[in-house]
C-alpha positions in Angstrom: -21.2 27.6 -54.4 -20.3 28.2 -50.8 -19.3 31.7 -50.0 -16.1 32.0 -47.2 -19.0 32.9 -44.7 -21.1 30.0 -45.2 -18.2 27.6 -45.3 -17.4 29.4 -41.6 -20.9 29.2 -40.3 -21.3 25.1 -41.4 -18.1 24.6 -39.8 -19.0 26.3 -36.5 -22.7 24.8 -36.4 -20.8 20.9 -37.0 -18.0 21.7 -34.4 -21.5 22.9 -31.8 -22.6 19.3 -32.8 -19.5 16.8 -32.2 -19.1 19.0 -28.9 -22.7 18.3 -28.1 -22.3 14.5 -29.0 -18.6 14.3 -26.7 -20.7 15.7 -23.5 -23.7 13.5 -23.7 -21.4 10.4 -24.1 -19.4 12.4 -21.3 -22.8 13.1 -19.3 -23.7 9.2 -19.6 -20.7 7.8 -18.1 -21.2 9.3 -15.0 -23.0 8.8 -11.8 -26.2 10.8 -10.6 -23.7 12.1 -7.7 -21.0 12.8 -10.0 -23.1 14.4 -12.8 -24.5 16.8 -9.7 -20.8 17.6 -9.3 -19.0 18.4 -12.2 -18.0 21.8 -13.3 -18.1 24.2 -16.1 -15.2 25.7 -17.9 -15.9 28.9 -17.6 -16.0 28.3 -13.6 -12.2 26.6 -13.5 -9.9 29.7 -12.7 -5.9 29.3 -12.4 -4.8 29.1 -9.2 -7.3 27.3 -7.6 -7.7 24.0 -5.7 -10.2 21.8 -6.9 -11.6 18.0 -6.2 -10.3 15.8 -9.9 -11.5 13.1 -11.0 -8.0 11.2 -11.8 -7.2 7.7 -12.7 -10.6 6.6 -11.3 -9.8 8.4 -8.1 -10.9 12.1 -6.4 -7.9 13.8 -5.5 -6.9 17.9 -4.8 -5.4 19.1 -7.5 -4.1 22.8 -8.2 -4.6 24.5 -11.3 -1.3 26.0 -12.3 -2.5 27.3 -16.0 -3.5 26.4 -19.1 -2.2 23.6 -21.1 -1.5 23.9 -25.0 -2.9 20.8 -25.8 -6.3 21.9 -24.5 -7.7 21.6 -20.5 -5.3 23.0 -17.9 -2.4 21.8 -16.4 -2.2 21.2 -12.5 -0.3 19.4 -9.7 -1.6 16.6 -7.7 -1.1 18.0 -4.1 -1.5 14.8 -2.5 1.4 13.4 -4.7 2.8 16.7 -5.8 3.3 15.3 -9.4 2.3 17.1 -13.0 -0.7 16.3 -14.6 -3.3 17.6 -17.3 -7.0 17.7 -16.8 -8.2 17.5 -19.9 -11.7 19.0 -19.7 -13.7 20.4 -16.9 -15.8 17.4 -16.5 -13.2 15.9 -14.6 -13.5 18.9 -12.1 -16.0 18.3 -8.8 -15.8 21.6 -7.0 -13.7 23.8 -4.8 -11.2 21.6 -3.1 -12.3 24.1 0.0 -9.5 22.7 2.9 -8.8 19.2 1.4 -6.0 20.6 -1.0 -4.3 22.1 1.4 -4.4 19.2 4.1 -3.0 16.7 1.3 -0.6 19.4 0.3 1.8 17.8 3.1 3.3 14.9 2.1 2.9 12.7 3.7 6.5 11.6 4.1 7.0 14.9 5.9 5.1 13.7 9.0 7.7 11.8 10.8 10.0 14.6 11.0 7.4 17.3 12.0 6.6 15.3 14.9 10.0 15.2 16.7 10.6 19.3 15.7 7.2 20.5 17.6 8.2 18.6 21.1 11.3 20.6 21.4 14.3 19.6 23.4 12.5 16.3 25.1 13.2 13.9 22.4 16.9 14.9 21.7 17.2 14.4 25.7 15.9 11.0 25.4 17.9 10.2 22.8 21.0 11.5 24.7 19.8 9.9 27.8 19.9 6.5 25.7 23.4 6.9 24.0 25.3 7.4 27.6 23.1 4.1 28.8 24.9 2.2 25.8 28.0 1.7 27.4 26.6 0.2 30.6 26.3 -2.7 29.5 30.3 -4.1 29.0 30.2 -2.4 32.6 27.6 -4.4 33.9 29.0 -7.4 32.3 32.6 -7.2 33.9 31.1 -6.6 37.2 29.6 -10.0 37.0 32.4 -11.3 35.9 34.3 -10.3 39.2 31.1 -11.9 41.1 31.6 -15.4 39.3 35.4 -15.1 39.8 38.6 -13.6 39.3 39.6 -12.4 36.3 41.0 -14.5 33.7 44.9 -13.1 34.5 44.3 -12.6 37.9 43.5 -16.1 38.4 46.8 -17.0 36.2 48.6 -14.7 38.3 47.3 -17.0 41.5 47.8 -20.1 39.9 51.6 -19.5 38.9 52.4 -18.5 42.6 51.4 -21.2 44.2 52.8 -24.0 42.1 55.9 -22.1 42.6 57.0 -23.0 39.7 56.6 -22.2 35.6 53.9 -23.8 34.0 52.5 -24.1 30.3 49.3 -22.1 29.8 46.8 -25.0 29.0 48.1 -26.6 32.6 47.5 -23.3 33.8 44.2 -22.7 32.3 42.8 -26.3 33.5 44.2 -25.4 37.2 42.3 -22.2 37.1 39.1 -23.9 35.8 39.7 -26.6 38.5 39.6 -24.5 41.5 36.6 -22.1 40.1 38.8 -19.4 40.1 37.9 -18.3 36.7 35.0 -19.1 34.3 34.6 -18.8 30.7 32.3 -19.7 28.0 35.3 -19.6 25.2 36.3 -22.2 23.3 39.9 -21.5 23.2 40.7 -20.0 26.9 44.3 -21.6 26.8 44.8 -19.6 23.8 42.7 -16.2 25.2 45.0 -16.7 28.5 48.1 -17.0 26.3 47.6 -13.7 24.3 46.4 -11.9 27.7 49.6 -12.6 29.2 51.7 -11.8 26.0 50.1 -8.1 26.3 50.8 -7.4 30.2 54.2 -8.0 29.6 54.6 -5.5 26.4 52.4 -3.3 28.5 54.5 -3.6 31.5 58.0 -5.0 31.2 59.5 -5.2 34.4 56.5 -4.7 36.7 54.6 -7.8 34.7 53.5 -10.3 36.7 54.4 -12.8 34.5 58.0 -13.5 32.4 57.8 -17.0 29.6 60.3 -19.3 30.7 59.9 -21.1 27.2 57.2 -21.4 24.8 53.2 -21.3 25.6 55.3 -21.6 29.2 55.3 -18.9 31.7 55.8 -18.2 35.8 55.2 -15.9 38.7 57.5 -13.0 39.0 57.7 -10.5 42.4 55.1 -8.0 41.3 52.6 -11.0 41.0 52.9 -12.3 44.7 52.8 -8.5 46.2 
């Protein structure tokens, strides 16, 4: 019957044989290039950065501590995700400058570039913001070059007519005489609403006076 010491020695020899077998299997699975770069357990230091084979890719990792399940806890410096390095055979040597470069997440690059350029991008953005309202002004100027505004043309038609007119007849005359141009589908409704707004806003000083439903005449203000 074996003594306790003999049983412990036998178990140690068996564990050594199993470890050697696993080492041989892992070494056989490595390419010649990878085999020359794999590290040993005693070479791994907590806090250091190494190149590691993770999901068939070699990426920079930083060892953060020893894992309770064996191997080491680490952080993938390319993605920031926590991983476990099961054995030293997964490591391919120190990461050197690669780890620091990879630690900057790609998503941070777009925000860092404008900041480095100082106030120039901000000034350009402010210029673009100020330029935006100019489009409606240019549109209004184009309308003025093409003819009168809708309200001005309506007032002129009523003054020349010298009598009340319905909005539709007013608009037909404006378009026929080239006093006003529009691409709207309901120009009569547009002019009708605009005349009502002027009447409500200016009251007695308005150029239009409502005489009947949808019918207006020119006031003294329109003749000035």
